[in-house]
N, C-alpha and C positions, 0 to 999 in steps of 0.2 A: 761737070756740075750736076747736082741733083735736080729732079724735076720740080721739087718744091721743098722749101726749108721752113720749119716751124720752130718758134721759140716758146717754151713752156715755163711759166713762172707762177708764183702764187704767194699768198700770205704776206702782202706788203704791210698791212696794218698801219696805213697812213694815219698820222695823228697820235700814235702811241707815245706814251711817256714812260720813263724808267725812273721810278722812285722820285717823281716830281720834276725830273729833267725833261724838257721838250727836246724832240729829236728831228726837227724840221730840216736842219742843215744836212744831217745824214741822209734823209729821204731825198732831198733835192740832189745830193751828190749821186745817190743810187740811180735816180731816174735819168740823170745826165749820162751816167755810165751805160744804162740800159739803152738809151737812144743811140749812143755811139756803137754799142754792140749790135743793134739792129742794122745800122748802116754798114758797119765793117763786115758783117757776116751775111749780108744779103738776105735778111729774113723776109719771108713772104707773108707769114701769118704769125701774129702774137696771141698767145692764149694765157689768160690770167684766171687761174682756177680758184677763185674765191678769197675772202678776207682782204678785199681791197682796202677797206678802212678798219680801224680798230674798234669803233663804236658805231651804233646804229644812228647816231646823230653827229657826224663828223663836223669839225669846226671849219671856218672859212679857209684857213691856210691849207688844211688837208684837201679840201675840195679843189682849191686853186691848183695844187700840185697835180691832182688827178686829171682835171680837164685840160690843163695846159699841156700835159704829156699826151693825152689822146689827140689833141689838135695837131700836135707836132708829128705824131707817128706816121701819118700819110706822106709827109714830106721826106721821110727817111727811106722810102722805097717799100715800106711795109704795106701790102695791099689790104689786109684785113686785121682787125683786132677783135677777139672774142673775150668777153668778160662775163663770168658767172658769179653769183653771190656766194659768200661763205657764211658760217654761223655768226660772225661778228657783224656782217653787213645788214642793213635794212633793205629787204627785197623791194619795197615800194620806192625807197630813195634811189636805188640803182635803176629801177625801171622807169622812173619819171621822165628822164630825157632820152629814152631809147629811140624814139622816132626821129628826134633831131640828130642823134649821134649816127643813125644809119646813113646820113648824108656824108659822113666821114668814113664810112665802111667800118664803123664800130658797132659790133653786135652784142647786145646786153641781154642776159636772162637773169632777172632777179628772183622770180618765183615761178613755180610751175603753174600753167594755166588750167590744167586738166585735160588739155588736148596735146598728146605727144608730138604732133606735127609742129607745134609752135616751138619746140626745142630742137628741131632738126633743121639745120642751115645748110644750104648749098652755096659754097663760096666759088667765085669765078675768077679767072685770071684777067689780064689786061685786055684780052680779045673777047672776053665774055664766055669763054669756054669753062665748063664746070671742072674744078680741080680738087675740091675737098668737100666732104660731107662732115659736118660737125654735129654731134649730139651734145648740145650745150645744156647739160644737166646741172642745175644749181644745187646748193645745199638743200636737202630734203628734210624739212622740219616735221616734227611729230604730227602736227595737225594737217600737213600736206598729204600724208600717206596712211594715216591710221584713224579710225573712228573709235573713240573711247566708249567703253561700256561699263555699267555699274557692276561692281563686284569682281572685275577681272584682276588676276594676280600679276605681279611684276613679270613672271614668266610668260603670261599670255600677252602682255604688252610687248615684250621683246620679240616673241614669235611673230606677232602681227606687224611690227615695224620691219623686221627682216623680210617678211613676205611682201610688204609694201614697196620696199626699196627694190627688191628683185623684180617685181612686176613692172615697176616704173622703168627700169633699165631695159627690160624685155620689150616693153611697148615702144620706146624710142628707137631701139635697135631694129625692130620690125619695120618701122617707118623709114629708117635709114637704108635698110636693105632694099626696100621697095624702090626708093629713089635711085639707088645704085643700079638696080636692074633696068630702070628707065633711061639712065644717063650713060651707063658704060661700066663694065665690070672691073675696070682697072682703077676706078676712083677710090682712094682710101677713105676710111671712116675713122674719125677721131672722136673720142668721148671725153667729157670732163666729169669730175666728181669732187665733192668736198665732204669727206667722211673719214673714218678711222678704219683702215683695212686691217684684217687679222695679221698679226706678226709685226705690225708697224712699230718702229722704234721711236721713243721719246727720251728726253733727258730731264733731270730735275731742274725746275726753274725755267723750262722752255715756254711756259705760257700756254700750253695746249690744254684746253678744257674739253672733256669728253662730250661728244655730241648727243649721246643717248645714255639712258640709264642702264647700268649693269653691263653684261657681256655683249650687248648689242653694239656697243661702241666699236666693237671689232667685227666688221663686216667681211665675210669671206670673199676672196677675190673671184670666186666662181660666180658672183653676182653680175660680173661684166660679161656679156655675150661674146662669143668667139669672133663675131664679125667685126669687132672693134680692132683696128690696126694699131692704134695707140690710145692709151688712157692717161690723160693729164690730170693728176690728183693734187688737191690742196688739203690743208688742215694740219698735217704733221710737219714740223719745222726742220726735221733732220732729212736731208736729201737721201733718197733710198729707192730701191726697186721693191716691188711687191711680189713675194714668192719667187724672187730671183729673176723675174721677167724683165727683159730689156725694154719692153714697150708698155709696161704698166708701172708708172713711176710717180713719186712725190718729188717735186722740184725743191721743196723746202723753202723756208723763208729767206729772203735775200739779206736781211739784217738780223743779227742776234737779238731775239726778243727779251732775253734775260741773261743773267750771268751764267746760268747753266748751259747756254749756247756759246759762251765766249770762245771756246777752243774749237768750235766747228768750222770746217771749211765750207763756206756758203757758195752756192752755185745756182745756175739756171740750166735747163735742158734744151739742147738743140737736136731736133729730129729731122733727118734728111730722108725724104721719100723718093723712091723710084717705083712708080706704080703703087702697089699696096705695101711694099716692103720698106720698113723704116730702120735706119741706123741712128743710134743716139750717142751723143757726146755731151760733156759738161763744160760750161763756161764758168770759170772761177770769178766770183764776185769779190772785189777788193774790200778791205776793211776801212770803213770810213770813220769809225770812232772805236778805239781800242777799249775793250772791257776786260777786266781781270779779277778773278776771285783769288784771294790770298787766305789760306787756311793754315792754322798751326798755333804754336805758343807765341809769346811776345817776341822772343828772339828771332824766330823765323819770319814773323810778320814785319817787324821793323827792318830786318835785313833785306827782305824783298822790296820794301818801299824804298830803301836806300839805293838798291840796284836800279830800280825803275827811274828814280830821280837822276841818277848818274847818266842814264841813257836819254834823258830829256823827255821822258814819257809824258803824254797828256791823257793817260788812261782814266777811265772811271773805275772805281774800285768797289768790290764787295769784300768785306773783311769778316772771316769766320774765326773767332777765337775759341780754341778748344784745349788750351793749356791747363795744367794742373792747378796753377795759382789762380785764385779768384781776384780779378781786376775790377774794382769798382770805378776806376777812372779811365777805362779803356777808350771811351770816346774822346776824352781830353788828350790822351797820349797820341791818338791817331790825328787829331787836328794839329797838334804840334809837329808830328812827323811829316805831314804833307803841306804845312804852312807855307814854305818857300818854294813849292814846286808847282807844276802845271797840272797836277793830278787832283782828283776830287773823290772823296769817299762818299758814295751814295747810300751804302747800306752797311750796317754793323750787326753781326749776330754773335752774341756773347753766350756760347753754349754752357759755359760753366755757371754763369749767372742764372740761365734758364733751369739747369739742374737744381740749383739751390732754390730757385723760386718754386719749383714743383714740390720740393720738400717743405718749404716754408711759405714765402710769398712771391709775387711776380714783380718785385720792385725794379728789376733790371730789364724785363721783357716789355716790349711795346707791341702794338698791332702791326708795326712794320716787320716784326719778326714772324708773323703768322699770316697764313692765308685763310679764306673763309671756311675751308674744310677743316683746318687745324682748330679754329674756334669752336666748330660744332663738336669735334671730337673731345675737346676740353670740357664742353658742357656735359657730354655724356659721362665723362670721368668724374666731374665735379658732383653730379647728381647720382653717382654710384649705380648707373644703369648696368644691369648684368651684361657681361661681355658677349654672351650668345645672342643678344638682341641688337648688337651694334650694327651688323651688316644690313639687316632689314631696315632699321631706322635711318642709316646713312643713305641707303638707296632711295628711300622716301624723301629725305632731305634734298638729295641731288635732283630728284625729279621736280620738286617744288622750286628750286633755284633756277633750273633750266627753263621752266615754264615762265618764270618772271622775266628772265633774260630775253626769251623769245618775244615777249610783249614789249621789249624796248627798255627794260630796266637794267641795262648793261652797267656794271660797276666801273668807276674810274680806277685806274691802277694807282693806288697810293702805296700800300705796302706790297703784298704779293697777290693782288687781285688780278692775276694774269689769266686771260681767257683765250 
């Protein structure tokens, strides 16, 4: 048996809806599965690397799922739970009960305090012996690590943000190394992060909003000091290694956040430590609600719906029609096709209608077919803004949106407001 076993997960997004459909039953099923996985695998420490909730003001049902699970975790044999905030979370909301949660050995870091030592945790085993040092770094917001100056360019902002992130990790790493020297050189150091590492993979419709403006969304993996024995990352929903490293990983979201993730194999990471050496394996998360995107002409779409109906599928569907024939009655056809089945069409994208609309009017396209970035781009096109100005205007627009969201103005996902 390993000396210590850690389970790394992230991006739960409790309370998220999908085109108007609430997903509480899926989340409840996932947390029940996670509890069983903790018990069956002898997990000592659970790490949740951000985006616990989908909005900064989660509803009562989402909060109930969260707190009920935390209360249960200790009875499963899990000695510690470490939770850090993501870009979706309200740092103050997560921090509010942190002193109370400590009684359950739940350690929460919602926002950086300005003192790196506050983010460095020493976790102890059942006999009180130190077994793990955690650099519990939350999502670092612009205002946490950068001072705005009049007249600075986007490049200046990006450079200062990168420097701020690097300095923050260097400071908490220095504190962690000092504690390791005091406690014993064999104690591993684990760090968390909620950011976009360079080379990270996303998919269309996965709901990932870039954390920073421009290229800074892609933070080089060199930002993590070499003393970290495992880096538990959140934000990207595709499970993946960073730069091929076995011990710098995104666990990915446990549920598909959108139809773009429907075919992903979801998982969580289990890291077995023997001293400072970690070996990592993945635990496959079951599918609790099937999502399927059907793309093609009407014959292909109707044929696939027939196949799914024959299989007794209860899938939620996204239909993308890209046939040559213009179908003005596409929605009516789809309603009839799924009428006597257990399936539900949550979203329809009629690309032929959109093409026609761009040439004439937008009579078939609705806001459900666009995200906020698409709307801004359409405004640029409609106002005939020169193309060579688009990049700079779009960067300024994204900066304004992110500033609003960080103040708590998180959009509800109706169409594709996926964040």
